[in-house]
C-alpha angles and dihedrals in degrees: 000000000000116000114250120259096249093055092046092051090049092051089050092049091050093049094048091048090048093051093045092051090052090061096048094102097038116106106254089224087063100040132348132185123218127179114201136155090359095305131105119221126188111198114202133190113302089029095281112160134209109194128198111198126181117230104196099183096064092025092239138134116226124206128194128186126166104319097338133094133188132189117210131199125195111254110204092193095056095029094228143094109267128187115261093231093074093241093128094243109159118208097229095046089050089053093047092050095045091050091051093046098040100037108015088237124133117215131173116214112206113239119215 
């Protein structure tokens, strides 16, 4: 059964707020978070962008960085966003690793 729209929106809001908090102490010249038109964008050095985009119809969160894309579903059991390919990629770990690789910055995203 597909989750209802209200819960999906709350999970997205929580994820975006959690990501935003993780960047509060990062120099904005190194990495900066923007939320605009329902999407969250992290801009790294050299203007590289990681984008988190809600996809309401399938109740997913899509992520794009460079030439890669991931589709995440909410996993109630693990209480996190996991890739839909079954590779075990967790949204927050992906953002932490991308931030380290793209900007040389170490962030720690709080888990629920």
